[in-house]
C-alpha positions in Angstrom: -60.5 31.4 -23.3 -63.5 29.6 -24.7 -67.1 30.6 -24.5 -70.5 29.0 -24.9 -70.4 29.2 -28.7 -67.0 27.5 -28.8 -68.3 24.7 -26.6 -71.4 24.2 -28.9 -69.1 24.1 -32.0 -66.9 21.5 -30.3 -69.9 19.4 -29.2 -71.2 19.5 -32.8 -67.9 18.3 -34.1 -67.5 15.6 -31.4 -70.9 14.3 -32.5 -69.8 14.2 -36.2 -66.3 15.3 -37.1 -67.2 15.4 -40.8 -70.1 17.8 -40.3 -69.7 20.8 -42.6 -69.3 24.3 -41.2 -72.4 25.3 -43.1 -74.5 22.7 -41.2 -73.0 23.7 -37.9 -73.7 27.3 -38.6 -77.4 26.5 -39.4 -77.7 24.4 -36.2 -76.2 27.2 -34.0 -77.8 30.1 -35.9 -74.5 31.8 -36.7 -72.7 32.5 -39.9 -70.5 29.9 -41.6 -67.6 32.4 -41.4 -68.0 32.5 -37.6 -67.8 28.7 -37.4 -64.8 28.6 -39.7 -62.9 31.3 -37.8 -63.8 29.7 -34.4 -62.7 26.2 -35.5 -59.4 27.7 -36.9 -58.7 29.4 -33.6 -59.7 26.4 -31.5 -57.4 24.2 -33.4 -54.5 26.7 -33.6 -54.8 27.2 -29.8 -54.6 23.5 -29.2 -58.1 23.4 -27.7 -59.2 20.6 -30.1 -57.9 18.4 -32.9 -60.1 17.1 -35.7 -58.9 13.5 -36.3 -60.2 10.0 -36.8 -60.5 8.0 -33.5 -60.0 4.3 -33.9 -60.5 1.3 -31.7 -57.0 -0.3 -31.8 -58.4 -3.8 -31.0 -60.4 -3.7 -34.2 -57.6 -2.5 -36.5 -55.0 -5.1 -35.9 -53.5 -4.0 -32.6 -54.1 -7.2 -30.6 -52.2 -6.2 -27.4 -53.3 -2.9 -25.9 -52.7 -1.9 -22.3 -52.5 1.0 -19.9 -49.3 1.2 -18.0 -49.1 2.8 -14.6 -45.5 4.2 -14.2 -43.8 5.4 -11.0 -40.9 7.6 -12.0 -38.0 9.1 -10.0 -39.1 12.7 -9.4 -35.8 14.1 -10.7 -36.3 12.3 -14.0 -40.0 13.1 -14.7 -39.3 15.3 -17.7 -36.7 13.0 -19.2 -39.1 10.0 -18.8 -41.9 12.0 -20.4 -39.7 13.0 -23.3 -38.5 9.4 -23.8 -42.0 7.9 -23.6 -43.5 10.4 -26.0 -40.8 9.4 -28.5 -41.9 5.7 -28.5 -44.3 4.7 -31.3 -46.1 2.3 -29.0 -47.1 5.0 -26.6 -50.3 6.5 -28.0 -51.5 8.4 -24.9 -49.5 9.8 -22.0 -50.8 11.7 -19.0 -49.4 12.9 -15.7 -51.7 11.6 -13.0 -52.5 11.8 -9.4 -52.5 8.7 -7.2 -49.9 6.0 -6.9 -48.6 6.4 -10.5 -46.8 9.5 -11.9 -47.8 8.7 -15.5 -50.4 6.6 -17.2 -49.4 5.5 -20.7 -51.6 3.7 -23.3 -49.5 1.2 -25.2 -50.6 -0.3 -28.5 -48.8 -3.3 -30.0 -49.5 -5.6 -32.9 -49.1 -8.8 -30.8 -48.3 -10.1 -27.3 -44.8 -10.7 -28.6 -44.5 -7.1 -29.6 -45.8 -6.0 -26.2 -43.3 -8.4 -24.4 -40.5 -6.9 -26.5 -41.7 -3.4 -25.5 -41.9 -4.2 -21.8 -38.5 -6.0 -21.7 -36.4 -4.0 -24.1 -37.8 -0.6 -24.7 -39.4 0.4 -21.4 -36.3 -0.3 -19.3 -34.4 2.3 -21.4 -36.7 5.1 -20.3 -34.9 7.1 -17.7 -36.2 7.2 -14.1 -38.8 4.5 -14.4 -38.8 2.7 -11.0 -41.9 0.5 -11.3 -44.7 -0.3 -13.8 -48.0 -2.1 -13.6 -49.9 -3.0 -16.8 -53.6 -3.2 -17.3 -54.4 -5.2 -20.4 -57.5 -4.2 -22.5 -60.0 -7.0 -23.0 -62.5 -4.7 -24.8 -63.2 -1.1 -25.2 -66.6 -0.5 -23.6 -66.8 3.3 -23.9 -64.6 5.9 -25.6 -65.9 9.4 -25.6 -64.2 12.7 -26.1 -67.2 14.8 -25.4 -66.7 17.6 -22.8 -68.8 17.7 -19.7 -72.3 18.9 -20.3 
C-alpha cells in the first residue's frame, strides 16, 4: 500500500529520475534515509522502476506500431507468454474493448516490421486477428500518476 509521501517521492522521480535522494528529502522535508528506504521498497514491490525512457523513433527504430490483438480465450496466457518473449514487443497490456491485448512493437525498419508481422506473429498461439496502428510521431509520453 502506498501513501501520500510515496506518491510525492514517485512524482519527484518522474520529474527527474536522476534527482538525488538528498534533494528529494529537502523538497519533501523528510530525511534522506526515509527517501532511500521508501524508494527501495517501492522498487522491490514493483510499484516503480527507475529507467531511461526513450522515443524509439529518435533512436533508430523507424517502424513502431501498436497492435490490437484478438486472442482465443483458452490461449490468453500462452499468447501473453509468447508475446513477452519477443524482442520486438516492448509493451504488452490486457485491455478492454474489441482487443484482448495491445502490444507496442518496435522495429528497425519496415522490412523488419513486415518480417515480424508475417513470420513471428503467426507463431503466437491463439492469435485470431490483429490490427496495426503505425506511429507517425510521439506527441506525448508521460508516466506521471494522476494528480
